[in-house]
VMD Tcl script that draws the C-alpha trace (Angstrom):
set ca {
  {36.19 126.98 75.15}
  {32.54 126.36 74.12}
  {31.45 123.32 72.72}
  {28.23 123.01 70.63}
  {26.07 119.98 71.10}
  {23.29 120.05 68.34}
  {19.88 119.56 69.74}
  {18.77 116.36 67.71}
  {21.67 114.74 69.34}
  {21.05 116.10 73.00}
  {17.73 114.83 72.62}
  {18.41 111.41 71.61}
  {21.05 111.00 73.88}
  {18.65 111.91 76.66}
  {16.22 109.54 75.79}
  {18.54 106.74 75.30}
  {19.87 107.35 78.81}
  {16.23 107.59 80.18}
  {15.21 104.40 78.68}
  {18.82 102.55 80.13}
  {17.50 104.17 83.27}
  {14.11 102.43 83.60}
  {15.22 99.44 82.42}
  {17.52 98.90 84.96}
  {14.90 100.12 87.35}
  {12.33 97.57 86.22}
  {14.86 94.57 86.39}
  {15.91 95.81 89.47}
  {12.46 95.78 90.81}
  {11.33 92.42 89.13}
  {14.48 90.32 90.62}
  {13.96 91.02 93.84}
  {14.90 93.47 96.91}
  {18.42 91.68 97.09}
  {19.02 92.27 93.43}
  {20.75 95.25 91.85}
  {19.22 95.24 88.50}
  {20.87 94.24 85.00}
  {23.37 96.93 84.22}
  {24.49 95.04 80.95}
  {20.82 95.42 79.81}
  {20.39 98.64 80.68}
  {23.53 99.66 78.94}
  {22.49 97.46 75.91}
  {19.35 98.73 75.81}
  {20.06 102.50 75.94}
  {22.89 102.09 73.26}
  {20.39 100.30 70.65}
  {17.88 103.13 71.18}
  {20.58 105.92 70.73}
  {21.32 103.76 67.50}
  {18.28 103.80 66.31}
  {17.23 107.42 67.00}
  {20.61 108.74 65.63}
  {19.60 107.09 62.20}
  {16.35 108.36 62.14}
  {16.58 111.70 63.23}
  {19.65 112.70 61.46}
  {19.76 110.77 58.42}
  {22.31 108.60 59.18}
  {25.36 110.89 59.03}
  {24.84 110.64 54.99}
  {26.62 113.81 53.15}
  {26.22 114.48 49.61}
  {29.39 113.91 47.62}
  {29.66 116.45 44.91}
  {32.42 118.12 43.41}
  {33.25 120.10 45.77}
  {33.92 117.74 48.61}
  {37.06 116.58 47.46}
  {40.40 118.13 49.33}
  {41.60 121.83 47.92}
  {44.55 121.48 45.58}
  {43.41 118.03 43.86}
  {42.97 117.69 40.44}
  {39.90 115.20 39.35}
  {41.51 111.91 37.57}
  {39.63 112.85 34.60}
  {41.52 116.06 34.06}
  {44.98 114.05 34.91}
  {44.20 111.52 32.26}
  {42.89 113.57 29.62}
  {45.75 115.57 29.75}
  {48.04 112.76 29.38}
  {49.39 112.67 25.44}
  {50.03 109.68 23.73}
  {53.38 108.91 22.05}
}
mol new
graphics top color blue
foreach p $ca { graphics top sphere $p radius 0.5 }
foreach p [lrange $ca 0 end-1] q [lrange $ca 1 end] { graphics top cylinder $p $q radius 0.2 }
display resetview
């Protein structure tokens, strides 16, 4: 089974992980030799970068909704209402 990953999504994920790693290394170096670094800050920074880049580069996942977007076999409400006859 082959899983296709969009190149833009892969780029966004890679940049986010690199930013998270950089934040972790920076906090470990700034706090001293005994510190292990701020893992929560690194995860938060990576998540923020991934979210921002995803929204900027992919359009936020918005898709145009047209007549073809409804499931097959469904009749639009406007057609159903027009077929109702008054007594």
